[in-house]
C-alpha positions in Angstrom: 35.6 9.2 -27.2 32.9 7.2 -25.5 29.7 8.9 -24.3 28.6 8.7 -20.7 25.6 6.4 -20.4 22.3 8.0 -19.3 22.0 5.8 -16.1 25.1 7.6 -14.6 23.2 10.9 -14.9 20.0 9.4 -13.5 21.8 7.9 -10.6 23.5 11.3 -9.9 20.1 13.0 -10.1 18.5 10.5 -7.7 21.4 11.0 -5.2 20.9 14.8 -5.4 17.2 14.5 -5.0 17.6 12.2 -2.0 20.0 14.7 -0.4 17.5 17.4 -1.0 14.7 15.4 0.7 17.0 14.6 3.6 17.7 18.4 3.9 14.0 19.3 3.9 13.0 16.6 6.4 15.9 16.9 8.8 16.7 20.6 9.0 14.7 23.3 10.8 16.3 26.4 9.3 14.1 27.9 6.6 17.1 29.0 4.5 18.5 25.4 4.5 15.1 24.1 3.6 15.0 26.5 0.6 18.4 25.4 -0.5 17.4 21.8 -0.3 14.3 22.5 -2.4 16.6 24.1 -5.0 18.8 21.0 -4.9 15.8 18.8 -5.6 14.8 21.1 -8.5 18.3 20.9 -10.0 18.1 17.1 -9.7 14.9 17.2 -11.7 16.5 19.5 -14.2 19.4 17.1 -14.6 16.9 14.3 -15.3 15.1 16.4 -18.0 18.4 17.3 -19.7 19.5 13.7 -19.6 16.4 12.4 -21.3 16.4 15.3 -23.7 19.9 14.4 -24.8 19.2 10.7 -24.9 16.0 11.1 -27.0 17.5 13.9 -29.2 14.5 16.1 -28.3 14.5 19.7 -27.2 11.4 19.5 -25.1 13.4 18.5 -22.0 15.5 21.7 -22.3 12.3 23.8 -22.6 11.0 22.2 -19.3 14.3 23.0 -17.7 14.0 26.6 -18.7 10.5 26.7 -17.2 11.6 25.0 -13.9 14.4 27.6 -13.6 12.0 30.4 -14.1 9.7 29.0 -11.4 12.6 28.3 -9.1 13.9 31.9 -9.4 10.4 33.3 -8.6 10.2 30.9 -5.7 13.5 32.0 -4.3 12.6 35.7 -4.7 9.2 35.3 -2.9 10.5 32.8 -0.4 13.4 34.9 0.7 11.2 38.0 1.0 8.9 36.1 3.3 11.8 34.8 5.3 13.2 38.3 5.7 9.8 39.6 6.7 9.4 36.8 9.3 12.9 37.4 10.6 12.2 41.1 11.1 9.0 40.2 13.0 10.1 37.2 15.1 14.0 37.5 14.9 14.4 33.8 14.0 14.4 31.6 10.8 13.9 28.3 12.6 10.7 26.7 11.4 9.8 25.2 14.8 9.9 28.7 16.4 7.7 30.3 13.7 4.0 29.8 14.5 2.5 32.7 12.5 0.2 30.5 10.4 -1.4 28.7 13.4 -4.7 29.8 14.9 
């Protein structure tokens, strides 16, 4: 059985990262933006795993574990902030939320 070349994984990771960037730039819903950020983090994880497998080194998998821990913390804190803002302003659209402006 022939192994899949690393460039296939890297192209897929680049496509996923690009879709995440498009989601962050084009959408105004805070939940969609968080989902796009998670998509970008998963693209980076795919890159780490690809190089870890290609180089026969475990350090990439350790980085993936750390990125997953940070992403889980980001989701927990981010969703808590979104819920708090929704209760205060009754919207999750980024353009309508002006809490951090003077």
